[in-house]
MIMAR-188043 format. One record per residue (C-alpha): residue number from 1; y, z, x. Coordinates in steps of 0.25 Angstrom, whole numbers, padded with zeros to 4 digits. Example, Ala and Ser with C-alpha at 12.3 -4.5 7.8 and 13.67 -1.06 7.14 Angstrom:
<pts>
+-----+-------+-------+-------+
! num !    py !    pz !    px !
+-----+-------+-------+-------+
!   1 ! -0018 !  0031 !  0049 !
!   2 ! -0004 !  0029 !  0055 !
+-----+-------+-------+-------+
</pts>
This chain:
<pts>
+-----+-------+-------+-------+
! num !    py !    pz !    px !
+-----+-------+-------+-------+
!   1 !  0077 ! -0036 !  0016 !
!   2 !  0063 ! -0038 !  0010 !
!   3 !  0059 ! -0026 !  0001 !
!   4 !  0044 ! -0023 !  0004 !
!   5 !  0041 ! -0019 ! -0011 !
!   6 !  0041 ! -0031 ! -0020 !
!   7 !  0032 ! -0036 ! -0031 !
!   8 !  0022 ! -0047 ! -0026 !
!   9 !  0017 ! -0057 ! -0036 !
!  10 !  0002 ! -0061 ! -0035 !
!  11 ! -0006 ! -0070 ! -0043 !
!  12 ! -0015 ! -0064 ! -0054 !
!  13 ! -0027 ! -0071 ! -0049 !
!  14 ! -0042 ! -0068 ! -0047 !
!  15 ! -0040 ! -0067 ! -0031 !
!  16 ! -0030 ! -0056 ! -0033 !
!  17 ! -0038 ! -0047 ! -0042 !
!  18 ! -0044 ! -0039 ! -0030 !
!  19 ! -0031 ! -0037 ! -0023 !
!  20 ! -0024 ! -0032 ! -0035 !
!  21 ! -0035 ! -0022 ! -0039 !
!  22 ! -0035 ! -0017 ! -0025 !
!  23 ! -0020 ! -0015 ! -0026 !
!  24 ! -0021 ! -0007 ! -0039 !
!  25 ! -0032 !  0001 ! -0033 !
!  26 ! -0023 !  0005 ! -0021 !
!  27 ! -0013 !  0011 ! -0031 !
!  28 ! -0003 ! -0001 ! -0031 !
!  29 !  0004 ! -0006 ! -0043 !
!  30 !  0001 ! -0021 ! -0047 !
!  31 !  0008 ! -0029 ! -0059 !
!  32 ! -0003 ! -0035 ! -0067 !
!  33 ! -0003 ! -0045 ! -0078 !
!  34 ! -0009 ! -0043 ! -0092 !
!  35 ! -0008 ! -0051 ! -0104 !
!  36 !  0003 ! -0043 ! -0109 !
!  37 !  0013 ! -0039 ! -0098 !
!  38 !  0012 ! -0037 ! -0083 !
!  39 !  0008 ! -0023 ! -0080 !
!  40 !  0011 ! -0014 ! -0068 !
!  41 ! -0003 ! -0010 ! -0064 !
!  42 ! -0009 !  0002 ! -0057 !
!  43 ! -0023 !  0009 ! -0056 !
!  44 ! -0024 !  0017 ! -0068 !
!  45 ! -0032 !  0028 ! -0060 !
!  46 ! -0022 !  0029 ! -0049 !
!  47 ! -0011 !  0039 ! -0052 !
!  48 ! -0001 !  0035 ! -0041 !
!  49 ! -0002 !  0021 ! -0045 !
!  50 !  0000 !  0024 ! -0060 !
!  51 !  0012 !  0032 ! -0056 !
!  52 !  0017 !  0021 ! -0048 !
!  53 !  0017 !  0012 ! -0061 !
!  54 !  0026 !  0023 ! -0068 !
!  55 !  0035 !  0023 ! -0056 !
!  56 !  0037 !  0008 ! -0055 !
!  57 !  0040 !  0006 ! -0070 !
!  58 !  0048 !  0019 ! -0072 !
!  59 !  0039 !  0023 ! -0083 !
!  60 !  0039 !  0037 ! -0089 !
!  61 !  0026 !  0045 ! -0085 !
!  62 !  0022 !  0048 ! -0099 !
!  63 !  0021 !  0033 ! -0103 !
!  64 !  0007 !  0029 ! -0102 !
!  65 !  0000 !  0017 ! -0096 !
!  66 ! -0010 !  0007 ! -0101 !
!  67 ! -0023 !  0006 ! -0093 !
!  68 ! -0027 ! -0008 ! -0091 !
!  69 ! -0043 ! -0010 ! -0090 !
!  70 ! -0052 ! -0021 ! -0086 !
!  71 ! -0061 ! -0019 ! -0098 !
!  72 ! -0063 ! -0010 ! -0110 !
!  73 ! -0075 ! -0003 ! -0102 !
!  74 ! -0064 !  0002 ! -0092 !
!  75 ! -0058 !  0010 ! -0103 !
!  76 ! -0068 !  0021 ! -0101 !
!  77 ! -0061 !  0025 ! -0089 !
!  78 ! -0049 !  0029 ! -0096 !
!  79 ! -0052 !  0031 ! -0111 !
!  80 ! -0058 !  0045 ! -0115 !
!  81 ! -0062 !  0039 ! -0128 !
!  82 ! -0064 !  0025 ! -0131 !
!  83 ! -0065 !  0024 ! -0147 !
!  84 ! -0072 !  0012 ! -0154 !
!  85 ! -0059 !  0007 ! -0158 !
!  86 ! -0055 !  0006 ! -0143 !
!  87 ! -0068 ! -0002 ! -0140 !
!  88 ! -0065 ! -0011 ! -0153 !
!  89 ! -0051 ! -0014 ! -0149 !
!  90 ! -0054 ! -0016 ! -0134 !
!  91 ! -0065 ! -0026 ! -0138 !
!  92 ! -0055 ! -0034 ! -0147 !
!  93 ! -0043 ! -0034 ! -0139 !
!  94 ! -0047 ! -0031 ! -0124 !
!  95 ! -0043 ! -0038 ! -0115 !
!  96 ! -0030 ! -0039 ! -0122 !
!  97 ! -0017 ! -0033 ! -0126 !
!  98 ! -0022 ! -0020 ! -0132 !
!  99 ! -0021 ! -0006 ! -0126 !
! 100 ! -0029 !  0005 ! -0132 !
! 101 ! -0025 !  0020 ! -0131 !
! 102 ! -0037 !  0030 ! -0130 !
! 103 ! -0039 !  0044 ! -0126 !
! 104 ! -0039 !  0044 ! -0110 !
! 105 ! -0049 !  0049 ! -0100 !
! 106 ! -0045 !  0062 ! -0094 !
! 107 ! -0045 !  0054 ! -0080 !
! 108 ! -0034 !  0044 ! -0085 !
! 109 ! -0021 !  0047 ! -0077 !
! 110 ! -0010 !  0054 ! -0084 !
! 111 ! -0001 !  0044 ! -0079 !
! 112 ! -0008 !  0033 ! -0086 !
! 113 ! -0008 !  0040 ! -0099 !
! 114 !  0006 !  0047 ! -0099 !
! 115 ! -0001 !  0060 ! -0100 !
! 116 ! -0008 !  0056 ! -0113 !
! 117 ! -0022 !  0058 ! -0117 !
! 118 ! -0023 !  0043 ! -0120 !
! 119 ! -0024 !  0031 ! -0112 !
! 120 ! -0020 !  0016 ! -0115 !
! 121 ! -0030 !  0005 ! -0111 !
! 122 ! -0030 ! -0010 ! -0111 !
! 123 ! -0038 ! -0022 ! -0105 !
! 124 ! -0028 ! -0033 ! -0102 !
! 125 ! -0031 ! -0047 ! -0104 !
! 126 ! -0027 ! -0052 ! -0091 !
! 127 ! -0038 ! -0057 ! -0081 !
! 128 ! -0032 ! -0054 ! -0068 !
! 129 ! -0028 ! -0040 ! -0072 !
! 130 ! -0042 ! -0037 ! -0078 !
! 131 ! -0048 ! -0042 ! -0065 !
! 132 ! -0039 ! -0032 ! -0057 !
! 133 ! -0042 ! -0020 ! -0066 !
! 134 ! -0057 ! -0024 ! -0066 !
! 135 ! -0057 ! -0024 ! -0051 !
! 136 ! -0049 ! -0011 ! -0050 !
! 137 ! -0060 ! -0005 ! -0058 !
! 138 ! -0050 !  0004 ! -0067 !
! 139 ! -0038 !  0002 ! -0076 !
! 140 ! -0024 ! -0001 ! -0072 !
! 141 ! -0011 !  0004 ! -0079 !
! 142 ! -0002 ! -0008 ! -0081 !
! 143 !  0011 ! -0005 ! -0089 !
! 144 !  0021 ! -0017 ! -0089 !
! 145 !  0026 ! -0020 ! -0076 !
! 146 !  0041 ! -0017 ! -0078 !
! 147 !  0050 ! -0005 ! -0078 !
! 148 !  0047 !  0004 ! -0089 !
! 149 !  0053 !  0000 ! -0102 !
! 150 !  0057 ! -0014 ! -0098 !
! 151 !  0053 ! -0028 ! -0102 !
! 152 !  0038 ! -0030 ! -0098 !
! 153 !  0034 ! -0040 ! -0088 !
! 154 !  0026 ! -0053 ! -0093 !
! 155 !  0027 ! -0060 ! -0080 !
! 156 !  0024 ! -0056 ! -0065 !
! 157 !  0039 ! -0059 ! -0061 !
! 158 !  0043 ! -0049 ! -0072 !
! 159 !  0036 ! -0038 ! -0064 !
! 160 !  0042 ! -0042 ! -0051 !
! 161 !  0056 ! -0041 ! -0058 !
! 162 !  0053 ! -0027 ! -0063 !
! 163 !  0048 ! -0022 ! -0050 !
! 164 !  0055 ! -0029 ! -0039 !
! 165 !  0054 ! -0019 ! -0028 !
! 166 !  0040 ! -0014 ! -0032 !
! 167 !  0028 ! -0017 ! -0022 !
! 168 !  0019 ! -0023 ! -0033 !
! 169 !  0009 ! -0034 ! -0035 !
! 170 !  0012 ! -0042 ! -0047 !
! 171 !  0000 ! -0051 ! -0052 !
! 172 !  0006 ! -0063 ! -0058 !
! 173 ! -0002 ! -0069 ! -0070 !
! 174 !  0009 ! -0076 ! -0076 !
! 175 !  0016 ! -0072 ! -0089 !
! 176 !  0008 ! -0063 ! -0098 !
! 177 !  0002 ! -0070 ! -0110 !
! 178 !  0005 ! -0059 ! -0121 !
! 179 !  0018 ! -0053 ! -0116 !
! 180 !  0018 ! -0040 ! -0124 !
! 181 !  0011 ! -0027 ! -0120 !
! 182 ! -0002 ! -0023 ! -0127 !
! 183 ! -0004 ! -0017 ! -0140 !
! 184 ! -0007 ! -0002 ! -0138 !
! 185 ! -0016 !  0005 ! -0149 !
! 186 ! -0019 !  0020 ! -0148 !
! 187 ! -0034 !  0023 ! -0151 !
! 188 ! -0033 !  0038 ! -0146 !
! 189 ! -0031 !  0044 ! -0160 !
! 190 ! -0040 !  0035 ! -0169 !
! 191 ! -0045 !  0047 ! -0178 !
! 192 ! -0031 !  0052 ! -0181 !
! 193 ! -0022 !  0040 ! -0182 !
! 194 ! -0030 !  0028 ! -0179 !
! 195 ! -0026 !  0017 ! -0169 !
! 196 ! -0011 !  0016 ! -0166 !
! 197 ! -0004 !  0004 ! -0161 !
! 198 !  0006 !  0010 ! -0151 !
! 199 !  0012 ! -0003 ! -0146 !
! 200 !  0010 ! -0017 ! -0152 !
! 201 !  0005 ! -0029 ! -0144 !
! 202 ! -0003 ! -0041 ! -0146 !
! 203 ! -0014 ! -0033 ! -0153 !
! 204 ! -0009 ! -0029 ! -0167 !
! 205 ! -0012 ! -0017 ! -0175 !
! 206 ! -0018 ! -0026 ! -0185 !
! 207 ! -0028 ! -0032 ! -0175 !
! 208 ! -0032 ! -0019 ! -0170 !
! 209 ! -0034 ! -0014 ! -0184 !
! 210 ! -0042 ! -0026 ! -0188 !
! 211 ! -0051 ! -0025 ! -0175 !
! 212 ! -0054 ! -0010 ! -0178 !
! 213 ! -0057 ! -0013 ! -0192 !
! 214 ! -0066 ! -0025 ! -0188 !
! 215 ! -0074 ! -0015 ! -0180 !
! 216 ! -0076 ! -0005 ! -0191 !
! 217 ! -0066 !  0005 ! -0187 !
! 218 ! -0057 !  0011 ! -0197 !
! 219 ! -0045 !  0014 ! -0189 !
! 220 ! -0031 !  0014 ! -0193 !
! 221 ! -0022 !  0006 ! -0184 !
! 222 ! -0007 !  0010 ! -0184 !
! 223 !  0003 !  0000 ! -0180 !
! 224 !  0018 !  0003 ! -0175 !
! 225 !  0027 !  0006 ! -0186 !
! 226 !  0037 ! -0005 ! -0184 !
! 227 !  0026 ! -0016 ! -0184 !
! 228 !  0016 ! -0014 ! -0194 !
! 229 !  0004 ! -0023 ! -0194 !
! 230 ! -0006 ! -0022 ! -0206 !
! 231 ! -0017 ! -0016 ! -0207 !
! 232 ! -0012 ! -0006 ! -0197 !
! 233 ! -0006 !  0007 ! -0202 !
! 234 !  0008 !  0008 ! -0198 !
! 235 !  0014 !  0021 ! -0193 !
! 236 !  0025 !  0026 ! -0183 !
! 237 !  0022 !  0030 ! -0169 !
! 238 !  0017 !  0044 ! -0169 !
! 239 !  0021 !  0055 ! -0160 !
! 240 !  0007 !  0057 ! -0155 !
! 241 !  0005 !  0042 ! -0152 !
! 242 !  0001 !  0040 ! -0137 !
! 243 !  0012 !  0035 ! -0128 !
! 244 !  0010 !  0021 ! -0124 !
! 245 !  0017 !  0010 ! -0116 !
! 246 !  0028 !  0002 ! -0122 !
! 247 !  0030 !  0011 ! -0135 !
! 248 !  0043 !  0017 ! -0131 !
! 249 !  0055 !  0014 ! -0141 !
! 250 !  0062 !  0006 ! -0129 !
! 251 !  0053 ! -0002 ! -0120 !
! 252 !  0052 ! -0017 ! -0115 !
! 253 !  0067 ! -0017 ! -0113 !
! 254 !  0076 ! -0027 ! -0106 !
! 255 !  0088 ! -0021 ! -0099 !
! 256 !  0097 ! -0029 ! -0108 !
! 257 !  0099 ! -0024 ! -0123 !
! 258 !  0090 ! -0031 ! -0132 !
! 259 !  0093 ! -0034 ! -0147 !
! 260 !  0082 ! -0039 ! -0156 !
! 261 !  0084 ! -0048 ! -0168 !
! 262 !  0077 ! -0052 ! -0180 !
! 263 !  0079 ! -0066 ! -0186 !
! 264 !  0087 ! -0061 ! -0198 !
! 265 !  0096 ! -0051 ! -0191 !
! 266 !  0099 ! -0062 ! -0181 !
! 267 !  0102 ! -0072 ! -0192 !
! 268 !  0112 ! -0062 ! -0198 !
! 269 !  0118 ! -0060 ! -0184 !
! 270 !  0120 ! -0074 ! -0182 !
! 271 !  0127 ! -0076 ! -0195 !
! 272 !  0137 ! -0065 ! -0193 !
! 273 !  0139 ! -0065 ! -0178 !
! 274 !  0153 ! -0069 ! -0173 !
! 275 !  0149 ! -0069 ! -0158 !
! 276 !  0159 ! -0058 ! -0154 !
! 277 !  0147 ! -0047 ! -0156 !
! 278 !  0137 ! -0055 ! -0147 !
! 279 !  0135 ! -0050 ! -0133 !
! 280 !  0128 ! -0059 ! -0123 !
! 281 !  0114 ! -0060 ! -0127 !
! 282 !  0101 ! -0067 ! -0123 !
! 283 !  0091 ! -0070 ! -0134 !
! 284 !  0076 ! -0072 ! -0136 !
! 285 !  0076 ! -0079 ! -0150 !
! 286 !  0069 ! -0089 ! -0158 !
! 287 !  0074 ! -0103 ! -0155 !
! 288 !  0080 ! -0104 ! -0169 !
! 289 !  0089 ! -0092 ! -0168 !
! 290 !  0103 ! -0096 ! -0167 !
! 291 !  0112 ! -0092 ! -0155 !
! 292 !  0123 ! -0082 ! -0156 !
! 293 !  0136 ! -0080 ! -0147 !
! 294 !  0133 ! -0073 ! -0134 !
! 295 !  0119 ! -0078 ! -0132 !
! 296 !  0117 ! -0081 ! -0117 !
! 297 !  0102 ! -0084 ! -0116 !
! 298 !  0091 ! -0088 ! -0127 !
! 299 !  0076 ! -0087 ! -0125 !
! 300 !  0068 ! -0094 ! -0136 !
! 301 !  0058 ! -0084 ! -0143 !
! 302 !  0045 ! -0092 ! -0145 !
! 303 !  0039 ! -0093 ! -0159 !
! 304 !  0024 ! -0089 ! -0155 !
! 305 !  0021 ! -0074 ! -0155 !
! 306 !  0013 ! -0075 ! -0142 !
! 307 !  0025 ! -0082 ! -0135 !
! 308 !  0035 ! -0072 ! -0140 !
! 309 !  0027 ! -0060 ! -0135 !
! 310 !  0024 ! -0067 ! -0122 !
! 311 !  0039 ! -0070 ! -0119 !
! 312 !  0045 ! -0057 ! -0124 !
! 313 !  0047 ! -0050 ! -0111 !
! 314 !  0050 ! -0062 ! -0103 !
! 315 !  0061 ! -0065 ! -0113 !
! 316 !  0067 ! -0051 ! -0112 !
! 317 !  0067 ! -0052 ! -0097 !
! 318 !  0074 ! -0066 ! -0098 !
! 319 !  0084 ! -0061 ! -0108 !
! 320 !  0086 ! -0048 ! -0100 !
! 321 !  0090 ! -0056 ! -0087 !
! 322 !  0100 ! -0065 ! -0094 !
! 323 !  0112 ! -0055 ! -0093 !
! 324 !  0114 ! -0055 ! -0108 !
! 325 !  0120 ! -0042 ! -0114 !
! 326 !  0109 ! -0042 ! -0125 !
! 327 !  0096 ! -0048 ! -0127 !
! 328 !  0093 ! -0053 ! -0141 !
! 329 !  0078 ! -0055 ! -0145 !
! 330 !  0072 ! -0060 ! -0158 !
! 331 !  0062 ! -0050 ! -0164 !
! 332 !  0050 ! -0060 ! -0167 !
! 333 !  0045 ! -0060 ! -0181 !
! 334 !  0030 ! -0060 ! -0185 !
! 335 !  0019 ! -0049 ! -0186 !
! 336 !  0010 ! -0054 ! -0175 !
! 337 !  0006 ! -0043 ! -0165 !
! 338 !  0013 ! -0050 ! -0153 !
! 339 !  0026 ! -0050 ! -0161 !
! 340 !  0025 ! -0036 ! -0165 !
! 341 !  0023 ! -0032 ! -0151 !
! 342 !  0035 ! -0041 ! -0147 !
! 343 !  0044 ! -0034 ! -0157 !
! 344 !  0039 ! -0020 ! -0152 !
! 345 !  0043 ! -0024 ! -0138 !
! 346 !  0057 ! -0029 ! -0142 !
! 347 !  0060 ! -0017 ! -0151 !
! 348 !  0057 ! -0008 ! -0139 !
! 349 !  0065 ! -0017 ! -0129 !
! 350 !  0077 ! -0016 ! -0138 !
! 351 !  0077 ! -0001 ! -0140 !
! 352 !  0082 !  0002 ! -0125 !
+-----+-------+-------+-------+
</pts>
């Protein structure tokens, strides 16, 4: 028997923009590509559609959503305050993988903000999705198109696999080029705590601090405590930090237990391993890391930072589907913003 509700792949081409925008305007959900991951999109001003996103993902109601805009000018619909710091960062990083958290207009749906007084805004760097938002004339929420807490989708087929029985258009633009979610920086408390990086991504705390300084703004930038990036001031998460997507201790997780390795720890393990303690494991390692008893599948981890980030979620999905008892992944070394983001996602994925 054919089930009437199935995802439908459509090409992310100019001739589909009007139809996709109309579908969003009608209250339907559409999976849209961005440069980071595929998002499960809905009209940000349609409460029923936004609630449908939460229901489809199994997402907690107090977990806020990012509103995706077609331009910085559209931010006025959602931001009650647009500080100069926001304008400076938007000019530098938009369109691109940077999300700005600012005070929200009173008209912004509570479902979007998770009941908070702030709203998260971003202009994605994806021509088809930008055209759809511009045609719609208002923002869309677009959290990653996967079940809540699971591995993010970086290809249209991943979305189909996540929601096999959901009536959903999936706009296929091929693999996403960045591969990890946007940096989130909080600008809602500039006077008291400065700018706070709440989630690392392709835009680093260092770049944000330099951009603000170059504009003549003396604003402290605070980075996550476990990945300090000078000249940012490092501090632990505060109880009054706004809730933002992807910041829970456990997130981005495959269904199979994930074990992370640094090079030195793995070297010591190989030297002392007898084989008896090795469960069946699938690995994403640099090519020069030696094999151990129990290894059932090996994916080569690339050398280039951009390639590691772009392949991260595909690698986790492939390993997870292998049938191994554990997934073993090398924590990439280096202080680039992309590798900082990759390590953040891997640590959260291993915390389930």
